[in-house]
N, C-alpha and C positions, 0 to 999 in steps of 0.2 A: 404727389400728382398719381391716382390710382391706376389699375391696368384694364381699365374697361375702356372698348374700341369701340368707336363709332362710325358705322359704316355710310359711307357717302352714296347717295342713290342720284341718280342724273332724271329730273323730272322732263319728261316725254310731254305732257299738255303744254301750250302757250297760254303763257301767266296774261291774267288779266288785268287791267290799270286799279280794279280794288284787291286784288288778292294780295295777302299780306307777304313779306320778303324773307325770303328762308336764309337764315345765316348761319353758313358751314363754319364747323371747328374743325381744326386739322390737329390733329393728334402726335406728336411725334415719336418714330422710333424709340424704342428701350435703348437705353446709352450700351454701347458696346462695352465687352468684358476687357478688363485692364492688361495691357500686354505683359506678358510673363517676364521676367529681368532675363538680362542677355547671358548671366551666369548659367541659369537654369537651362536655358535654351541650349546654350554650349555644352553643356553636361550632356544633355539628351541627346546631341548632338552626336558626341564622343560616345558615349555607350552602344548607340545603334550602328557608330562604325567599329566598334572594338568588336562587338557579338554579332557583325555582319559574318556569314561563313565564309566570304573572298578574303577578309584579314586573318580569320583562325587560321584560316588554310596557307595563306602566306606566311604568320607566325609559325605556324608549326613545320612549314618546309624549312623556313630558316633557323629554327633551332634543331631541325631533325640534322641537316647536312652540317652545322655547327659541331654538332654532339657526334658526327660521325670520326671528324677528326680527333677527338678526346677519347672516345671508344677504340678506336683503330690504333692510337696511343697508348692505351692500356693494353690492347690486345698484343701487339709487339711486342711491348715490354715484357709481358707475360711468356711470350714464346720465346723471348730472349733469355730470361731468367730461368725455363725449364731446359733450354736448350744448354746452357752454362752449369747449370748445377743437378742435384740428384733429386729437385721435386716433385718432377713426374712420377717417378719411381714409387718414391714414397707413396704420393696421393694413391696411386694404383695399388700397394702395397695394403695400403689401408682400406679401400673399398673392398679388395678380395678380403680380406682378414673380417671386416663389417658382414658381408656376404656368407661368411663361413666356409669360404672356398681357399683351402690353403694350401692345397695344391697350386693353384694360380698365384698365391702370395706369395708361396716358396719361390716359383719362376720370377717373379718381379723382383725381390728379395737379391736373389742372383743376378738379375740384369744391373741392377742400382749397384752390387758391389763390382761388377765389371766396369760399368760406367766412371766408376770413383779410383780402381786402378789405373785405367786408361787416361785420365784427368791427371793422377799424379806424376806418370809418366811423362805426358806432354809437361806440366810444371817443371819437371828435373829436368828436361830436357832443355827449357828457357834458361835457365841457369848458365848452361855451355851455348846457347844459341850463338850471343853477340860475338864472343871469340871465333866461334867457326865460321859467322860469315864475314869478320873481317879478315880472316886467313884466307876465306874462300875468295872475296873480293881484290884482296892483294893479290894472289896467285892468278885469276882472271885476266885481271889487268896487266900485269905484267905477260902472261902468255899472248893476252890479246895485241900488247904494243908489240910484240916478237914479231908475231906472226905478221902483222902491216908491215913491218922494216922487211923484214925478209922479201914479203911479196915486192915490195919496194925496189930491192936489190935486183930481185928477178928482172922487173920492168927496166930500172936501170942498165942493166945487161943486155937486155932485148933491144932498148933504143937508144943505146950510148950515149944514154943521157945522165948524170950524175943525180941532175935533180929531181928525177924520177922515184929517187929514194924513199922520200918524204912525201910522194902522191897520196900513196893508199891512206897515210896518216891523216892527212891535210884534208881528204874527202871525208876519214868520218869525224874528224871535226867540224867538219862545216856540216854532216847532216843534225849533228848534235847542237850547233849553233840554228840550225832551222828548226829542230823540234823545241827548244827554248821559245823561239821565235812564236811559233805555233801557239805555245801552253801563255805566251804572254797575252797574245790576242784575246783566247777564249777564258782564261782564267776570272778576268773581270766579270763577263755574261755567265759563267757558272756560279760564281759567289754569289751573283744577285738573283738566279732563278733555282738555285739549290735547294733552298728554304721552301720555295713554294712547292716545286717537284717532291722533296718530302712531305709537306703538307698534303700534297695531291697522293702522293703512295698512302700515306695514313688515312685518308678519307676514303680511299676505294677497300683497304682491309674493314673498316670500321661500315660501309655501306653493303659491303658482302654478307656480314655476319650480323647488320641488324642493330649495328652495336647504339641505340639511342633509347631514352625513356618510352614505356607503352605509347604514353599521349601523344607523343611527337612521330610516331611511325603512321604511315600512309593508312588509310581504314579496311583495306586488305589484309594489312599486316596484322594491324590492331584486334582483330577479330579470330585471333589464331587462337593456338592452344592456348591453356593454361588463364586464362583471364577470368577475372575476380565473378564471383556470383552474384546476380542480383536482382531484384525482382522482377524487372524487365528480362533478362535473361532468361530467367527460369517460365516466365509465363510464352516467351518466346518458342523456347524449346518443346511444350506441352502443346502449343498451337501447331506446331509443325510436326507431330508425332504419329500424323495421319488418322487418327480417329474422326472421323467426321462431324458426329454429336458434339466433342469437345472443341474443335476448333470452329463450329460455329456458334457455341453456348461464348468464347474466348471474342468472337467478333461483335456479340451482341450486349456483352457487359460494356458500361458508361465508363468504367476505370481500366477498361485493357485489360480486365482477367486479373487483376492485382488483389481483388477482393476474396480470391480463392486462396491465398497463400497465407499462414501464418508467419511470425518473425520468423528469419534468419536468424539461427544459431551458431555459435561455432560450436563441434563437436569433435573433438580430440583433432587430428590432422583433416579436418575437411569441416564441412558446414552440414545443418540439418534445417529440413524444413517442413511443414506439414503442407498438403494440398489436398484441400475441400474440393472434389469433383462435383461438376453440375450434374443436374439431374439428367439420367439418361446413360451416364458414364459408367461402367464397372470396374471397380478395381484391375480387377484382371486384365483389363485392355491396357492400361498401362503397364502393368507387372509384366506383359509378355513383349514389352517392344523396350525392353532395359538398352541393347545395343544402341538402337535408333537416339533413344533419350540421352544417351551419353556422348553420341556423337553430338548432337544438337548442343550439347552443354560445353563442347570443344573438351571433352574427356574421354579417355579409355574405357572402353565397356567394365572393367577390375575395377574401375573407381569411382563407381555408381553404383547404389545399392536402393531396392525400395523393399518398403515394408509396410506391414498393415498395421497401424494404432488400434485402440481400441474405438475410436470415433465413427461412428459411421460414415462410409463413403468419404473414406480419406486413405489417401496414401502418404506414406512420410516417406523422403528422400534424403538419403545422405550421398554427399558428393564430397570427394576428396580433394585436396590441394593437389596440383599437377604434379605426379612425381613423388607426391609424399609417399607412397606406401612401397616403393623403393629403398625407404630409407630404414636401416637396422631400427630394431627396438633394442630399449635395455635391456641388462644383466638380468639373469632368474634373480628372484630373492631366495631360493637354496646359496645362491654364492655370495649374495651381499649381507644375509642376515644370520648371522653362526647361529642365534639364539631360537630359530625357526624349529617349530615340532610339527611333529603329524600327527590326526588322528583319523584311522577308517573311520570310524562311525559317523563324526559330526564334521569334520574339516573336510578342508576342498583343498584340492594339489594346487599351487599358484602355475598355469599353464603358460600362461602368456597375456596378449592382449587383443581385446576384438578391435575392428575399424573404427572404430569412435575412440579410441585410445583408453577403454576402462582396462581394468584387470579381467582377465578370463579367468577363473577357478574355476573346477571341477570336481565333482563329490565322485568316490569311487567305491562309493560302497554297497555292498553285493550287487555289484553290475559287471559282466562280463564285457570285455572290451575287444574289437576290432580294431588295428590301423592298417590302412593301405594308402599305394600309389605307387607311381611309377620309381625305375630305383634310383639311390641316389638324391633322393630331395627331400633327406629328413626325417625318414619313418622312423629310424632306430633311435635317432634323439629324441624324438616327440616322445616316444613309448618309455624311454630310459629317464626321461625328466618327472614321469608320473611314478615310475618304480623308485628312484631316489625318495623322492617325499615320501613315499608311503615306507619307507625301508625307516625313517623317522621315528615309527611307530615301533615300540622293541617286541609288541605282540605279531606283529607280521611275518609270517613266514612265507620264503622264495623257495621255488624248486623253476629252474631256470634254463630252456634248452636256447644255443644259440648256433642258428643253423647255417650262420657266416662266419664263423670262426676265427675271425680278425682282430678277437680281444676288446669289442665293443662293450662287453660285460664282464671284463675280468673284475674288474673293482669290488664287484656283489660277491670274491670268494671272502669267507668271514660273515657274508652275511646271509647267502642263500644256502639252504641245506643241502640242494644238488645243483651242481652247475656244469653243462656237457656245451662243450665249445667244437664246432669242426663240422662241415659241408657235407663228408661221404655219406654213403648208406647206412655205414656201420650209426653214425652217429644220429642219424633217421630212426634207427631201430632203438637206442637207445631213449632218442626224445618221446618213442612211442611207449616204450616200457614206463617210462616217466609217467607220463597221462594216464594210461592203463592203473599205474601204482595210486596215481591219485583219486582215480575211480575208486578204488578199492577204500581208501581212505576216508571217502566220500559216504560209500555204504555203509563204514563202521560207524561214522559220524550218528548217519542218521538211524542206525540201529539203537545206537545210545540216547539219541532225543528222543526215540521212542517210550525206552525204559524210565531218562529221566526229561522231562519237558521243559524243565529251565537251566539244563546243561547251557555253558556258553563256550564256544568253542574259538581256537585263534585263526584270524585269519590265513588262509592259504593261498596264495597266489601261484599259477601254474601259467608260465611264461614261454610262449615258443615264438623266436623274431627267427623271420624266412620260415613261415610254415607252409611256404607254397612247396617246398622241398617235401617236407612230410607228405603234401596230396600226391605229389607225382612220384614218389617211389615207387621203383618197378619189383622190390624186393618179395618174395613169397616166402612165407615161413613157413616150419617145419610140419604145421598143420595144415599147409595149404591156404592160408590168411594172409592177402596181402598186405602189407603196411600199408601204402597208399588206395588211391583212389576213393569215390565217393559209392560207393557201394555198401551193404547192411554187411558185405563180408569184410572189409577194409578196416584194420586195428583201428589206425590213428583217426579217421573219420568216425566213427561208435564210439569210441573213446571222449572225443571233444562232444558229443553229443549227449552222451549220459552227462556231464559235466555242464552242459549249458540246461540239461533237461532239471536236475535236480541239485546242482551244486550250490545255487546262492543260497537256498534255505538255511544251509550247515556252513554256508561262507568257504564253500571251496570254488574259486574263479578262476574262469579260464581267459587269458589274454593272449592274444596273436596280431602278431606282425606279418604281413604279407605282400608281395609288391605284384605290379602288374594284374589284376586279379582277372579272372578267365571263369569260366563254369567247372572247368578241368583244374585246376588250382585254387580252385575258392568256391567248393559245393553251395548250393542255394541255403539246406537247412544250417549249415553253420553259421554263413554270414549275419542271417537273420533271427539266430540267437542269442547274437550279442546285444545285449541293451545299450552300449555306447559305440556308437560306430563315424569313424574318422577317415578322411581320407584326403590325403595330398593331390597333387596335381596329376591329373590321369589323360588320358590318351582320347575316349571317347564318351559320347554321353551314355553309350551301354556300359560301358566300366563303371563311369558314375554310378549309374542304378544299382548298380551289381555291390557296391560300397557301399552305399547311403540307403538303397532303399527307394521305390518310384515315388512312396510320399514325399521324402525329402525333395528328389529332384525336381516333381510337378511344383512342389511349393518355393522353388527358387535356387536351390542347391546345384552347385555347377562347376564342381572340382575339376571339370573336363575344360573349364575355362580359365582357370589359372596357368600362370604362363612357367615353362619349363626350364628351370634354371634360374629363373628371376625370382619364382616365389616358394624357394626352398624356406619347410618350416613352415609354410600356409597351410591350413590346415581347413576342411568344411568338416562339423562336426554336427552330427545329429543326435544327442541323449537329454533323457529328461535329469542327468546330473547336471546340467551345465545351464545358467541362466539364456536362455532363447526369449529375443523380444517376442511381444506379441504380436500374432497371427506369421509369424514363421516359423518352419519347419527344421531350421538348421542355424548355424552362427559360423563365421570364417575366424579363425582365428590365428594370430602370427604368435607363435611360438617361441620360449626365451630356449636359445641356445647355449648349452652346458658343454663344454670342451672335455677333452680326455681327462685334463690336471683337473680342471674344476669341480669335476666327478665323482674323481676319486678322494678330494678331499671331502666332499659332501658324504662319500662312501666311508669316511673316516670317521666323520661324525657319528654315523650310524651305530656304525661296530661299536665307539663307546659308549652307547648309551645300552649296548647289549651283554649278555655276561661270557659270551663266547660262542660263536657257533662253527662247528666242526664242517668244512664244506666238502661233500664228497665231488670231487673235480675229475669229470670226465671227459680226456681228452684224445685218447685213442684205443679201441679195444683191445690192440695186442698186450701178450703177456707184460704184467705187471713189475716195475722194476724193485731191486731193492735199493732204496736209496743210500740208505747207510753202508751197504757194501759197494754201491757205485763209488760213492766220495772215497772210500779208503783206496777203490781198484786205481782213480785216476790223480790220488797221491804218488802212488808208485812206490819209489826208495826216497823219494823227497822228505825231507823231516819235516816242513813245513810250507804251506804255499799259500799268497792271497788269497783271498775269497774269492775275487774276480776273476782269478785265474783258474780257480776252481769250476766256478760256474760254466765259464768258459769249455773247459775240457767235460764238463758234464755235458753241456750241450752238442759237441762233439760226439760223444759218446750216445746219444740219443735225442734229435733236436725234437721228437716229439713230446716226450716224456719228460723232457728239462728244455722246454719254450723261454718265451718271454716272464711266464708265471714264475720262473723259479730268480727268487732275487736273493741279497745279502740276508734280509730278514727271514728269508723262508729256509735259507742254507740254517741260519743260526737256531731258527724254531727246531729243525730236526736234531741239530745236537744237541740243543738243551733237552729235547724230549726224553734222550736218552743219557741225561745227566753231564754233558758236555756242552763246551759252547765256546766259539772263537777268542783268541786271545789278539791284545794286540803286541805286537814287534816294532820297533822304530815310528809308533803313530800310526801304521796301518795295520786293518785284522786280517789276521792269517787263520790256516788250518793245520793244526797240530796232528802229524802221523800218529804220532802216539796216544793222542785223546782218542784219535777215531778207532783205532783198534782197540784201546780200552772198552770205547764204548760196544762195540762189537764179542768183547769176550761176557761184557756185563749182561748183553741181550742173551746171548748163546745160552750165558748159566742160568738167567731166567726162565727161557724157554724149556732148559732141560728138569728146571725144578717142576715147571708147569705139568710136564710128560710125567714125571714121576708122581705126583699126586694125582 
């Protein structure tokens, strides 16, 4: 049968006898669709019920509270384990070491040792406690019975009844029987309710700590910090950024704004996504709202970075995993790779990692360097790491002034031709004269370059750590010129300016490390003369501008947003010597920390590459000591002394002249220089008095012969 529908019309006119009879054909309705099988209808009903919001909420509620018990048990077990063992101290010790805070690490190590000692004493006491407890119980019971009997005797005498002797004893026995009866009655319910009370306690602990998977937690908790980055979260964060044009464009998009996003890619310890902004929205409008965007993404401000790639009207978001930037990075290749070499002209120093987890290497070729930041944030370590790498190029010369003077640069003895260590005004004067000598060396090279344009010079690195002391030095020289200050009469300031102006052309480079920059301790002309400027955490934006320049800060550089104490060793770098993503004026680098001992090992490798450098080591401007005569003096009448004892006596004689830099090797080198050396006696290195006196006589004889000639 076809699908033609025949319409029925009612005739309003009266039929006549001759009119033909009209036949009506009734077309039945099309057949109904066959009923679905029961199992299909049941499956759909089950799916509808299972995906219903009330069902998922109920399942989530049941799972959450069940897992609270398991999580609470795990937390209680962890707390118990921490309380009974030294695991907590070990954990805190490892965290302090990873952060490079060795003072705190030593404190936690000491606490852990005290805990172990106390635990050992308690365990040893347990060996004697059963016997002591038995003796105490026996003595206590005897004394108690005796006291009760004595009390009974007193009652018997008072009442003139011999039966009262045992009355106190029987009263105590009756009390004990009552306690046993109470315990017998209560014990059963306690045994029954005990496990339930324990589970309730574990549930309370788990609920307080939210010890359940994220999917089972309530909605207000699931949206908390650290949630994974998804397209919907990124779009929502952009929509709520407070840019009207962006918000309206996202609302009008049929796919809820997802078309703006490129693929979300894993990038180091976070993810990266490109966002193509709609028409009418400028990239700087998004860049200027970094904090709000980070908070919309449930991250801290330092965990979100906004850069401008080459594509037009696009911003690139890098979003760190929550807390990932608090984890330490690996050791420096300088420490792990003993075959690593350096090349001043073509090489790049392995300084650390950028925020994407990629290696951050920097070229030092013909670039003046400035590293600044607040105190105790890793400035010296960051500066020293570059110098250690460059020391592996045997052609590079170093003149170093450490105006902190606590041995941070001591490993450069034998590498640096000049090494000044100390914080006094005298050391600042020496550092100033060192920089002025570098100016003279620069002028000499320039003159030679004029005569021979093809001449090649060995690179000279003039390094002053804690340079703010030089700029703030109040001493005035005999020529009435101040050593410090920022005027044209300042000796240190003008020497640095001259090197900045012309030193690069003849490979005389100025490296400075300074802290807490101000216009007084880091003059504008000096800081702007550095080709590479790097800053650790600073206190204010104005200090950040002093450290890196207006262009870098306006482009997003923000060392003042780093966290003091938590971001040790993290630098914001502005330089053309390091690869910076397109559109950025700076890059954030988490530097490798090289401790004193590994730094000394790297320095030893650098010394092995060199033919031997005699370091002019300046510690004090006082009268120079005759080391060989002093050794003879401290030996006294003793025929021989251990080398360690000789060093102790030298230090007691003059702590400034014979400080930590005097070691067994230094003492041995002194004696060998004069034709003698320490000998072993019974397996111990000793210094013989006769050998030292013989060396003195030989030196005096040589000196007399020279005078005679």
